[in-house]
C-alpha positions in Angstrom: 13.3 4.1 -12.3 13.9 1.2 -10.2 10.8 -0.2 -8.4 11.4 -0.5 -4.7 8.6 -1.5 -2.4 10.2 -1.8 1.0 12.4 0.4 3.0 13.4 0.9 6.6 14.0 4.4 8.0 14.9 6.0 11.3 13.1 9.1 12.6 13.9 11.3 15.4 11.6 14.1 16.5 13.2 17.3 17.7 14.1 17.8 21.3 12.3 20.5 23.3 14.2 23.5 24.1 15.5 24.1 27.6 13.6 26.3 30.0 15.3 29.4 31.1 16.5 30.4 34.6 16.4 34.2 34.7 15.5 36.8 37.3 14.1 40.2 36.7 16.7 43.0 37.5 15.4 46.5 37.0 16.1 49.7 38.8 13.9 50.2 41.8 12.6 46.7 41.7 15.1 44.8 44.0 12.9 41.6 44.2 11.8 41.2 40.7 11.5 37.5 40.8 11.9 34.8 38.2 11.1 35.6 34.6 12.7 32.7 32.6 10.6 31.7 29.7 9.7 28.1 28.5 11.6 26.3 25.9 9.9 25.7 22.5 8.5 22.3 21.6 10.6 20.2 19.3 9.3 19.5 15.7 7.4 16.3 15.0 7.8 14.0 12.0 4.9 13.2 9.6 4.6 11.0 6.7 2.4 12.4 3.8 1.0 10.4 1.0 1.7 11.8 -2.5 0.0 10.3 -5.6 2.9 11.7 -7.6 5.3 8.9 -6.2 5.0 5.3 -7.1 8.1 3.7 -5.5 10.2 3.9 -2.2 13.4 4.1 -4.1 14.3 7.7 -2.6 14.9 5.9 0.9 17.7 3.9 -0.6 19.7 7.1 -0.4 18.2 8.8 2.8 17.1 6.7 5.6 17.5 9.0 8.7 15.1 11.9 9.3 15.3 14.4 12.2 13.1 17.3 13.1 14.2 20.6 14.2 15.0 21.2 17.9 13.0 23.8 19.9 14.6 27.0 20.8 15.5 27.6 24.4 13.7 29.9 26.7 15.0 33.4 27.5 14.8 36.0 30.2 12.2 38.7 30.4 9.4 36.0 29.9 10.4 35.2 26.4 9.4 31.7 25.3 11.5 29.6 22.8 10.4 29.3 19.3 9.1 25.8 18.5 10.9 23.5 15.9 9.5 23.1 12.5 7.9 19.8 11.7 9.4 17.5 9.1 7.2 16.0 6.4 8.3 12.8 4.5 6.6 12.1 1.2 5.6 8.5 0.5 3.7 6.8 -2.2 -0.2 6.4 -1.7 -0.7 2.8 -0.4 2.3 2.8 2.0 1.8 0.8 5.1 4.0 1.9 8.2 5.2 -0.7 10.8 7.2 -0.1 13.9 10.2 -2.4 13.6 10.7 -2.9 17.3 7.2 -4.0 18.1 5.9 -5.3 14.7 2.9 -3.0 15.2 1.2 -1.3 12.1 1.1 2.3 12.9 -0.9 3.4 10.0 -1.9 2.8 6.3 -1.8 5.9 3.8 -4.4 5.2 1.2 -5.3 8.7 0.0 -3.5 11.4 -1.4 -2.5 14.1 1.2 -3.2 11.8 4.0 -0.9 12.5 7.0 0.5 10.1 9.7 2.4 11.3 12.8 5.3 8.9 13.3 7.4 10.9 15.9 6.0 13.5 18.4 8.3 16.4 19.1 9.7 16.9 22.6 7.9 19.3 24.9 9.9 22.4 25.8 11.3 22.7 29.3 9.6 24.8 31.8 11.3 28.3 32.7 11.7 29.2 36.4 8.8 31.6 35.9 6.7 28.5 36.9 8.5 27.9 40.2 8.7 29.8 43.4 12.1 28.4 44.4 15.1 29.7 42.4 17.0 26.4 43.0 14.6 24.3 40.8 16.0 23.8 37.3 13.7 23.5 34.3 12.7 20.1 33.3 13.0 18.9 29.7 11.9 15.8 27.8 13.6 13.9 25.0 11.7 11.9 22.3 12.9 8.5 21.5 14.4 7.2 18.0 11.9 5.0 16.1 12.8 2.6 13.4 10.0 2.2 10.8 9.5 -0.2 8.0 7.6 1.2 4.9 5.9 -1.3 2.8 4.2 -0.3 -0.4 0.9 -2.0 -1.5 -0.4 -0.8 -4.7 -3.9 0.3 -4.9 -5.8 -1.7 -7.6 -9.3 -3.2 -8.2 -8.1 -6.3 -10.1 -5.0 -8.4 -9.5 -3.5 -10.7 -12.1 -2.0 -14.0 -11.1 -0.3 -16.8 -12.9 2.7 -18.7 -13.9 5.5 -16.9 -15.9 4.8 -16.6 -19.5 0.9 -17.0 -18.9 0.3 -13.7 -20.8 -0.5 -11.5 -17.9 1.6 -8.5 -19.4 0.0 -9.1 -22.7 -3.4 -9.1 -21.3 -2.9 -5.9 -19.3 -1.5 -4.2 -22.5 -4.7 -5.4 -24.5 -7.2 -4.0 -22.1 -5.4 -0.8 -20.9 -2.9 1.8 -22.0 -0.2 0.3 -19.9 2.9 -0.9 -21.8 4.7 -3.5 -19.7 7.5 -5.4 -21.2 6.6 -8.4 -23.2 8.9 -11.3 -24.4 8.9 -15.0 -25.2 10.9 -16.0 -22.1 9.9 -16.4 -18.4 10.0 -13.6 -15.7 10.0 -10.8 -18.3 8.1 -8.9 -15.7 10.3 -7.9 -12.8 8.1 -5.6 -10.9 4.3 -4.8 -10.6 2.6 -2.6 -13.4 -0.7 -0.9 -13.1 -3.2 -0.2 -15.9 -6.4 1.7 -16.0 -9.3 0.0 -17.9 -11.7 2.5 -19.1 -15.0 1.3 -20.6 -16.9 4.7 -20.8 -17.8 7.6 -18.5 -17.6 6.6 -14.8 -16.9 3.0 -15.9 -13.3 2.3 -15.2 -11.1 0.2 -12.8 -7.4 -0.4 -12.0 -5.7 -3.7 -12.8 -2.3 -4.9 -11.4 0.0 -7.1 -13.1 2.7 -8.7 -10.8 5.7 -10.9 -11.7 5.0 -14.6 -12.3 4.8 -17.2 -9.6 6.2 -20.6 -9.7 5.9 -23.7 -7.4 8.0 -23.2 -4.4 7.6 -19.4 -4.5 6.9 -19.3 -0.8 10.5 -20.9 -0.2 12.0 -18.1 -2.4 12.1 -19.9 -5.7 11.8 -17.6 -8.8 11.1 -14.2 -7.6 9.5 -15.4 -4.5 6.2 -14.1 -3.3 7.2 -10.7 -2.1 5.1 -9.0 -4.8 1.9 -10.8 -3.7 1.3 -8.0 -1.2 0.3 -5.8 -4.3 -2.8 -7.9 -4.8 -3.8 -7.7 -1.1 -6.1 -4.8 -1.6 -7.8 -6.0 -4.8 -11.4 -6.8 -4.8 -11.0 -9.4 -7.6 -8.4 -11.8 -8.9 -7.9 -13.0 -12.4 -6.0 -16.3 -12.6 -4.4 -16.4 -16.0 -3.3 -19.7 -17.4 -1.9 -20.8 -20.7 -4.4 -23.1 -22.3 -1.7 -25.1 -24.1 1.7 -24.7 -22.4 4.6 -25.2 -24.8 6.3 -27.6 -22.4 3.2 -29.8 -22.2 2.6 -29.0 -18.5 -0.7 -29.9 -17.1 -2.9 -26.7 -16.8 -4.8 -28.1 -13.9 -1.6 -28.8 -11.8 -0.4 -25.3 -12.5 -3.7 -23.8 -11.3 -3.4 -25.9 -8.0 0.2 -24.9 -7.7 -0.7 -21.1 -7.7 -3.6 -21.8 -5.2 -1.0 -23.7 -2.8 1.4 -20.7 -2.9 -1.6 -18.3 -2.1 -2.5 -20.6 0.8 1.1 -20.1 2.1 1.1 -16.5 1.7 -2.4 -15.5 2.8 -5.2 -17.9 3.1 -7.8 -15.0 2.8 -6.8 -14.5 -0.8 -8.3 -17.9 -1.7 -11.6 -16.8 -0.4 -11.6 -13.6 -2.5 -13.5 -13.7 -5.9 -11.1 -15.3 -8.4 -12.0 -15.8 -12.0 -10.2 -18.2 -14.4 -8.9 -16.7 -17.7 -7.7 -19.3 -20.1 -5.3 -17.4 -22.3 -3.6 -18.1 -25.7 -6.7 -19.8 -27.2 -5.1 -18.6 -30.7 -2.5 -21.6 -30.6 -5.4 -24.1 -30.6 -7.3 -25.1 -33.7 -10.4 -23.0 -33.7 -12.8 -26.2 -33.6 -11.0 -27.4 -30.5 -10.7 -24.5 -28.3 -14.0 -24.7 -26.6 -13.8 -28.3 -25.9 -10.3 -28.0 -24.4 -11.3 -25.1 -22.2 -14.4 -27.0 -20.9 -12.3 -29.9 -20.1 -10.0 -27.9 -17.9 -12.8 -26.3 -16.2 -14.4 -29.7 -15.6 -11.3 -31.3 -14.2 -10.7 -28.1 -11.8 -14.3 -28.3 -10.6 -14.3 -24.5 -11.2 -17.5 -22.9 -10.1 -16.7 -19.1 -10.6 -16.8 -17.4 -13.8 -14.1 -18.4 -16.5 -13.2 -17.0 -19.9 -11.4 -18.3 -23.1 -9.4 -15.4 -24.6 -6.4 -14.6 -26.7 -4.7 -11.5 -25.3 -2.3 -11.1 -28.1 -5.1 -11.1 -30.6 -7.5 -9.1 -28.2 -10.0 -11.9 -28.8 -12.7 -11.9 -26.1 -10.9 -9.5 -23.8 -13.5 -6.8 -23.9 -16.3 -9.1 -22.5 -13.9 -9.9 -19.6 -13.6 -6.3 -18.8 -17.4 -5.6 -19.2 -18.1 -8.5 -16.8 -15.7 -7.2 -14.3 -17.3 -3.8 -14.5 -20.8 -5.2 -13.9 -19.4 -7.1 -10.9 -18.0 -4.0 -9.4 -21.3 -2.1 -10.0 -23.3 -4.9 -8.3 -20.9 -4.6 -5.3 -21.5 -0.9 -5.2 -25.3 -1.2 -5.3 -25.2 -4.0 -2.5 -22.9 -1.7 -0.4 -25.2 1.2 -0.8 -28.3 -0.8 0.0 -26.7 -2.1 3.4 -25.6 1.6 4.1 -29.1 3.0 3.6 -30.7 0.2 5.8 -31.1 1.4 9.3 -30.1 -1.1 12.1 -33.7 -1.8 13.1 -35.0 -2.0 9.3 -36.5 -5.3 8.0 -36.8 -6.0 4.4 -39.8 -7.7 2.9 -39.5 -11.2 1.6 -38.2 -11.2 -2.0 -37.0 -7.5 -1.8 -33.5 -7.2 -2.9 
């Protein structure tokens, strides 16, 4: 299935039914008065998050959605039936934006979550509500809305790096995901998700996105359109080829990716980002550590770093274990802050 992470749709809520102008006509009741019922309300349109979907490709074929119109009111005080609501299923992680105002309407992040994107019209009033028979029933018409749907994958860890840095090989080594792997650039054409399981209640989701190159912000390569999929992650793994076959400087490659992140979203640079020096197997065993330490020193890297060989699955498990410990410490810190009341003061030295 083709991976599509953006779509534009139009939604139109149902009109309210017309109110009825009717007068009671019965034997022996010469002045029965008005008995026109109200029109039914129009149907609304809801977006519903569905964990069974993972792409917006369905909206390539259907882009316009309209809810059912309300039934007109009738005589004898009979009200019109309301129009049925329309539900549109979207993947979990979909961000909805109003195209006209560029306003984010909502963010569907959980299965079954619903978002009202078009309110059905209110049914017109029947003349039962008026004393004068010359007044016609009012009715309202909802407007058409154009919405932009943008899918942002939900993952705990995001992989960054140049093409052929070994990101897909890494996610294959640590999870059950099977992205395509080959010896040429841009093998990965769309994001892949993998679940890393280390034991009971010890797992996290990792996202592999297509490789970035210098100038990606200007549209070079596959551009930066896939960087949105690491926007929700809590940790970034920056994978680099420790010994590029073309002789490129590893330090310059790292700085190039950082520059593209800065252009896309400066907040990503402030997020925890660990360095993973991959393809250690291509170096002589007695030189690996020295080469890695030299790269780290030239970068002035202060966050955690690892030397691994994803294809040989060498040292990949310690990386995952360290990630799990990082998330557990975050969870403990968050719970500690939650348990602490606004007026509480901790003792010095207490965690």
